[in-house]
N, C-alpha and C positions, 0 to 999 in steps of 0.2 A: 540555486542549488550550490550553496557554499557555506563553509564555516566562516565566521567573521574575520579571522586572522589570516586566511589564505584565500584569495579570490579564485573563483572558478572561471577559467579563461575561455569558456565556450557558451553557446546558447543553452537554453533550458531543456532542450530535447535533443539528446545526442545518443550515439550507439553505446551499448552497455560497457564496452571496454574503456570508455573515456572516464566516467565516474569511478570505475574500478581503479584505474591508474591514479586518479585524484586521491582516493582514500589511501592507497598504498604510499603515495608520496607524502601524504599528511602524517602518517605514522613515522616515516623516515625523518621528516623535517623536525618532529618533536622528540625524536630518539626514543620512541616507545615501542619499537619492534620487539624488544626483549620481553615485553609483557604479553605478547601474543602467543596463543597456543592454537595452532591450526590443525585442520583435518581431524578434529576431535568432536565427538558427539556428547552432549549432556543428556544422560539417560534418566537421571533422577535428581530432584532438588527437594531435600527434606530438612525440616527444622530440627535443631537440637535444643531442647529446652535449657533455659538459663540455669546454671549451677547454684546461684545464690540470688536471693531477693534483691531487687534493685539493679541487677545486671540484665543485659539483653541476650536474647537467644542468638545462636550462631546457625550456620547452614552447612549441611553436608551434601556435597555434589558427587554423584556417581558418574564417572567419565569413561568413554570408550574410544579407542583408536585402533585402526587396522595396521598391523605390522606386515608390510609386503615381503620382508625377508623370510619370516616364519609362516606367513600366510594364516595368521590367527588374529583375533581381536584381543587387544590388551585392555583390561578393566582395572580401574583403581578409584580411590576416593580421596577427596580433599575437603578441608574445612575452611570456611570463610566467615568473616565478621559481618559482611553485608553482601547483598546480591542485587544487581540491576539487570532486569530482563530486557534485552534489546535484540531479540532473535529474528526480527523481520517477519513480515506477514504476506509473502508472495511465493508460497510453496504449496499451500493446501487449496486446491481449486474450489471455487463456488459454482455449482451448477444448479440452476432452478429446476424444481419439480415440474415435469411435463407428462401428461397422460401417455402411456405407452413407451416411455423412454427406456425403462428397464428391460422390457421385452425386446425392444429394438436392438439394444446393445447385446443382449444374449443371442439373438438371431444373427447379428452381424458383428462379431467380435473385432475390435480394433478400428471400427469405422468412426466411432465418436471419440474425440479427444478434446483436451483443453489447451489453451494457448501456452500453458506452462511447458508443454512437451514440444512445441513448435521450434524447429531449428532452421531448416532450409526449404525452399520451394521445390527442390528436386523430388522430395518425398511425395509430391502431389502431381507428378508428371502424368498427363493424360487422364486425370481424374476430374469428375464433376464435384465441385467443392461448395459447401454451404458454410459461411462464417456467421456466427451468432454474436451480435454486439457491434456497436459502432463507436465505442469510446477509444481510448488511445491504442490498446492492443488490437482491437477490431479493425480500426482504420489502418494501422501499420501492416498487419498481416494481409488484409485484402489488397492493399496497394502493392505489397511485395509480390504476391501471387500473380496479379495481373501483369505487372511490369516484367516478371520473369518469363512469361509466355509458356510456363510449364503445364499448368492445368488446362482443362477444356474451358473455353469461355462461353457464356459469362460466368464469373464467380458470383454466386448468390450471397447476399448479405441481409440477414434478418435484423431489423431495427425496431425498437420500441418507439423512438421519436427521432426527430432530426437533430443531428449534432451541429454545433457552430461551424465545424469545418466541412459539413456536407453542403454541396451546392444545391441549386434548385432541381437539378437532374443528376442521376448517377454518372460517374465517370465512364468513359469507354471501357468496356470489358466487365462492367459490374451491373448486376440487376438487383434492385432492392426488393425485399420481401418484408411483410409484417411479422409480428410475433408468432411463434409456433404454437398451435393449439393442441396438436396430437401427433404422435408417431404411430403409423399403422404398419407394423412389421410384416404381417402376412401379405400385404400388397406392395411392400417395399416403398411405402409412400410417407411423405412428410406433409402434414396438413396445417395450413396457416389460418390465422383468425379471419381472414377474408374468404376462407374456404377454397382458396387456390391450393394446388398440390404440386409437389415435386416428386418425380419418380426416379429411382435408380441413382440416387446420390451416392458417390463413392467415399466421401469424407465430410464429416461435420466437425467444425472447430469452434468450441465454446470460448468466447472472449468475454467472460462474465465475472471477472474479478476473483478474489481470493477470500479465505476466511482466516482470522487469527487462530493460532494454535499454540498451546503450551503443553505438549504431551509429557514433558518431564516433571510437571508439577505433581507432587505426591499429596493428593488431597487428604488421605487418611493420616499421614504423619503430620501434616500442617494444620489439620483441624478445620479446614475451610476450602471451598472451591475458589479458584482464582478467576475463572471466566465463565460467564453464563452464555452458553452457546445458543440457547433459544432466544434470549434477548439481545445477543450479539454485543455484549459489553463486559467490561471488567466488573467483578462483583466486589462490593465494599471498597470502591476506589474514591480518591479525592483528587480533583483537578487533573484527571487522566494520567496521573504520575505517581501518586502515593497510594499505598494500601493500608487501610485503616487498621487491620489486625497486626501489621508489622510496620509502624510508621517510621521507625528509626533505622531500619536496615534492609528494607526491600523497596525497590522502585521499578517503574516501567518507563521505558523510553521508546518513542516512535509509533505508538498506536494511532494517535490523531494524525491524519495526513494533511498537514497544514502548509508549512514552508520547508518541508523535508529537512535538509541538514541544519538549517538555521533554527528551526523549532526544536530539533534534537539537542542542539547546543544549549538552549535555555533550560530544557529539562535536565540534561546531564549536569550542568553547573549547579542548579538548585539542589539536586540530589547529593552531589559531591560535597557541597558546603554544609548541607544538613548532616550528612554522615560524619563529617570532620568537625562538627560543632562550630562552624564559622558562619552559619546562617544568621541573617540580620533579624528576621522575625521567626517565631516558632510556629509550628503547625497548630491550627486551632484544636480544641478538644474533639475527641472522637464523635461526640454527640452532634457537634456543629458540622463535622465532615459528613455525617450521615444525612443531615438536613440538606446539605448541598447536593448530595447524590440523589435524594428523593425529589428535590426541586428540578434538578437537571433531567431526571427520567420523565417527570410529568411534562416538562417543557418540550422535549424532543418528541414525545408521543403526540402532543397536541399539534406540533408543527410537522409531524410525519417525516422525521429524519432520524438518522442514526445517532446514538448516544455520543460517539466519539468524533462526529463530524463537527468541525469548528469553522463556521463561515468567516470570511474576511469582510464582506460588504457591510455587515451589521456591527462591526467593531468587536465582535466576539473574540477574534484572534488576538487583537491588540489587548483586550482586557485579560485574556489568559496569559499572554507573555508578560504583561505588566505585573501580574501576581507573582510569576516566577522571578521576574527581575527584582521586585521589592523584597521578596523572601531571601534572595541570594545576598543582597547587600553589596557594599563596596569592598574593594580589595584591601589587604593589609597595607599599612604605611610603608613597609619594606618592599611592597610590590609583589609579594608572594601570593599565590593562589589565583585561580581563574575567576573572572567575574563576567556577568552577561553583557553582551554588546548593546549599544543603543539602537533603537529602531528609528533612525533619523529620517529626515525628509527625503534624502537621496535614496535610501533603501526602500522607503515606501513607494516612491515614484517608480523604482525598478520593478517592484512587486506588482503594482497596478498597471504596468505597461508591458507585462509579459505577453509575448506573441506565441500563438499556437501554430496550427497548420495553415498553409495557404488555402484560400477559398477563391474559386474563380468568380470574377465579376460577371454581370449580365446573366446569361442563362446558365453558365457554368458547364456547358457541354464541351467535351473534349473530343479531339479527333482520334483516329485509331492509333496514331503514333504517340499518343500521350500528350501532345501539344494542344494548347487551346486553339479553338477554331478562329479563323481570320476575323479580325475586328474586335477581339477580346484580349484582355490582358489579365495576368494573375496578380492578385493583391493579397495582402495579409489581413486575416481577421483578428481584430483585437479581441481578447478573451472577454473583456467586460461587455456585457450586453444588457442595457437598461430594460429592455422589453422581456428579458428572460427571467424565470423564477429560480434559475440556478445561480449559485454563487460564482463570482468571477474566477475563483480558483478551484472550481469543482473538479477539474480534470486532473489535479495533482494526486 
């Protein structure tokens, strides 16, 4: 979790304020604070057709900012030669469809929430809680609730499968449940796939991820949709970074969750050098880009994975970064311009030896105080698991 020129002096899984401070310091270090416009919402991104043949289109952005002095929203528009969309994808919750869920939420307003709204365990004091999901956020929230002592125990956790950081048995204060089959609001019941039931649950927290969202994209003005929400992928994209309809002045950064900041860096440099005319190799013709997209769609469908998931173990990540690296090219003789970093042996070793959550050895059973029972010790689970069909970096 670091850009190549400024090391990240912490482990890979830290509280949110640590990477926030890292990003703030990064802007200050490079003296780019003046380019930031904060507390501003992009309401609309619309293409302005080129005025003359041979010229590129430009972009008109409609912006909004709240003025606390006058207590009104200020609206204005600005025009840009190029736009890079890097708006992040951890704000629109993804909640799976379950029979009876809509009726359950209508009957019990506020009972069902998503991890995006979770802040502190005090909100769940004295409540019977069901957490759905056991990936990063599911693990974290369940652990925080149990350790806080605020909710009624046990905290129930619905899991589709065992995670690498799950022991053989649930920790003290946690009871595992299978996937939910149905909500029965009239009986205030939640029914699971094994036909067991929970009655009178006070809070349900979905830890089931997020959906990409580009609400500002003006499909009518731009002549094309940007994202296919049914297929869950960019429409008309190339290498997860370039848009075929606007190859010279529109780019996407951060959609594949690969190496976080480091992969963002490769994408950003490739786009910047392309827009500046400093790229070493040109983008292929649009017809070839379409063939890449079609082959990619067919491949991930056959392998039953998401279009923008790029595994590490099969060298797909390395091939993708190699493309961005080769396209960007070398720096100028004068040393001007940013160029992509090497993915050297030391960096690859660090990636392949990332450690996740501690997993108890032996039975993995914990005592009521949270400590491991006598005769056991806590070890670290290496993320790489040769017997698993999941990629080593699936948790990122």
